[in-house]
C-alpha positions as CSV (number, residue, x, y, z in Angstrom):
1,M,221.8,77.8,103.5
2,D,223.5,74.4,104.0
3,R,224.5,75.4,107.6
4,S,220.9,76.3,108.4
5,R,219.6,73.0,107.1
6,I,222.1,71.0,109.0
7,D,221.4,73.1,112.2
8,Y,217.7,72.2,111.7
9,L,218.5,68.5,111.4
10,R,220.7,68.7,114.5
11,T,217.8,70.2,116.4
12,L,215.4,67.4,115.2
13,L,217.9,64.7,116.2
14,R,218.3,66.1,119.6
15,E,214.5,66.2,120.0
16,L,214.4,62.5,119.0
17,G,216.8,61.8,121.8
18,G,219.9,61.0,119.8
19,P,223.2,60.9,121.7
20,E,225.0,64.2,121.5
21,V,228.2,62.5,120.3
22,D,226.3,61.4,117.1
23,V,224.1,64.4,116.4
24,E,226.6,66.3,114.2
25,S,227.6,63.3,112.1
26,M,224.0,62.1,111.7
27,A,222.8,65.5,110.7
28,R,225.5,65.8,108.1
29,L,224.8,62.3,106.8
30,L,221.1,62.9,106.4
31,Y,221.8,66.2,104.6
32,L,224.3,64.6,102.3
33,V,221.7,61.9,101.4
34,L,219.3,64.7,100.5
35,V,221.9,66.6,98.4
36,G,223.2,63.5,96.7
37,A,219.7,62.3,95.9
38,Q,219.0,65.5,94.1
39,Q,221.9,64.7,91.7
40,V,220.6,61.2,90.7
41,V,219.1,60.8,87.2
42,P,216.4,59.6,87.1
43,P,215.3,61.2,90.3
44,V,215.0,59.1,93.4
45,P,211.3,58.5,94.2
46,T,210.1,60.2,97.4
47,S,209.2,56.8,99.0
48,D,212.7,55.5,98.3
49,L,214.3,58.6,99.8
50,R,212.1,58.3,102.8
51,D,213.2,54.6,103.2
52,S,216.8,55.7,103.1
53,Y,216.3,58.2,105.8
54,A,214.4,55.7,107.9
55,L,217.3,53.2,107.5
56,A,219.9,55.9,108.5
57,L,217.9,56.7,111.6
58,R,217.5,53.0,112.5
59,L,221.3,52.5,112.2
60,A,222.0,55.6,114.4
61,P,222.7,54.5,117.9
62,H,220.3,55.7,120.5
63,D,222.6,54.6,123.3
64,P,226.4,54.7,122.9
65,H,226.5,51.0,123.9
66,D,224.1,50.1,121.1
67,A,226.2,51.3,118.2
68,Y,225.7,49.4,115.0
69,E,228.7,47.3,114.2
70,W,229.3,46.9,110.5
71,E,231.7,44.0,111.0
72,D,229.0,42.0,112.7
73,T,226.8,42.0,109.6
74,P,226.7,38.9,107.4
């Protein structure tokens, strides 16, 4: 089941135009966010989980030259 869900996320990321080099890692990251969120008590509100996914997608490079650099953040 996990593999099927990650495969689906991989497909979505490719459709969004994500660089192939990042597709596997981003699919896994998004899935781990979902699985981890299911373990939090009290549950993570849907809107907060949606915000976390949106952040992960914003941080994902759309061009290998635009990779987000953690060390550049204040």
